[in-house]
C-alpha positions in Angstrom: 188.7 41.9 97.1 185.8 43.3 99.1 188.1 45.3 101.3 189.8 46.9 98.3 186.4 47.9 96.8 185.3 49.4 100.2 188.6 51.3 100.5 188.2 52.6 96.9 184.7 53.9 97.7 186.0 55.6 100.9 188.8 57.3 99.0 186.4 58.6 96.3 184.1 59.9 99.1 186.9 61.6 100.9 188.2 63.2 97.6 184.7 64.5 96.9 184.3 65.9 100.4 187.7 67.7 100.2 186.4 69.7 97.2 183.2 70.9 99.0 183.1 74.2 100.7 180.4 76.3 102.5 179.7 80.0 102.2 177.2 82.2 103.9 175.9 85.2 101.9 173.8 88.0 103.3 171.0 88.8 100.8 168.3 91.4 100.5 165.5 88.7 100.6 162.3 89.9 102.0 159.9 87.0 102.0 159.2 83.3 101.3 158.9 84.1 97.6 162.4 85.5 97.7 163.6 82.4 99.4 162.1 80.1 96.8 163.5 82.2 93.9 167.0 82.5 95.3 167.2 78.8 96.4 166.0 77.7 92.9 168.4 79.9 91.0 171.5 79.1 93.1 170.5 75.5 93.4 170.6 74.8 89.7 174.1 76.2 89.4 176.7 73.7 88.3 178.7 72.7 91.4 176.1 73.7 94.0 175.1 70.9 96.3 172.6 72.8 98.4 171.3 76.4 98.9 169.2 77.2 101.9 168.0 80.8 102.7 166.9 81.8 106.2 164.4 84.5 105.6 164.6 85.9 109.2 168.4 86.5 108.9 168.4 86.9 105.1 171.4 84.7 105.0 171.9 82.1 102.3 174.0 79.1 103.1 175.5 77.4 100.1 177.4 74.1 100.0 179.4 74.0 96.7 182.2 72.2 94.9 185.0 74.7 94.8 186.4 72.9 91.7 183.2 73.7 89.7 182.1 77.2 91.0 183.2 80.1 93.2 181.6 82.5 95.7 181.8 85.3 93.1 179.8 83.3 90.6 177.2 82.5 93.2 176.8 86.1 94.2 176.5 87.1 90.5 173.6 84.6 90.1 171.9 86.2 93.2 172.4 89.7 91.8 171.0 88.6 88.4 167.9 87.2 90.2 167.3 90.8 91.6 168.9 90.6 95.0 171.9 92.0 96.8 174.6 89.5 97.9 176.9 90.7 100.6 178.6 93.8 99.2 177.4 93.3 95.6 174.2 95.0 94.5 171.2 93.5 92.7 170.9 94.0 88.9 168.4 97.0 88.7 166.5 95.6 85.7 166.0 92.2 87.5 165.0 93.9 90.7 162.3 95.9 89.0 160.8 92.7 87.6 160.4 91.2 91.1 157.0 91.2 92.8 156.5 94.3 95.0 156.9 92.2 98.2 160.3 91.0 97.0 161.8 94.5 96.3 163.7 96.4 99.0 161.3 97.6 101.7 158.5 95.3 100.3 158.3 93.4 103.6 156.4 90.2 103.9 153.0 91.6 102.6 151.7 89.6 99.7 148.6 91.6 98.9 
């Protein structure tokens, strides 16, 4: 009976893993505040397991369930947060609401 239960858990785990995918998205992030904002917004998206942004390369790595979300939706969330995502541009109204250091060309200066 134990063996059947263990096999059942393994099969469920394999099925869940088969639905996961990873995408890397080039963003227009400028600083650690951008990192926090993007990771939080993408991280709360249904189907997203993790979102980690490397500020130095401006690349966001997202692990997501492809049955629950898609790269296009993730990029739209980034755009609505005020940032570019690969070839899609940031929402201008959202971008204007960002702190100066988080806007294009703002650099890492938090004065």
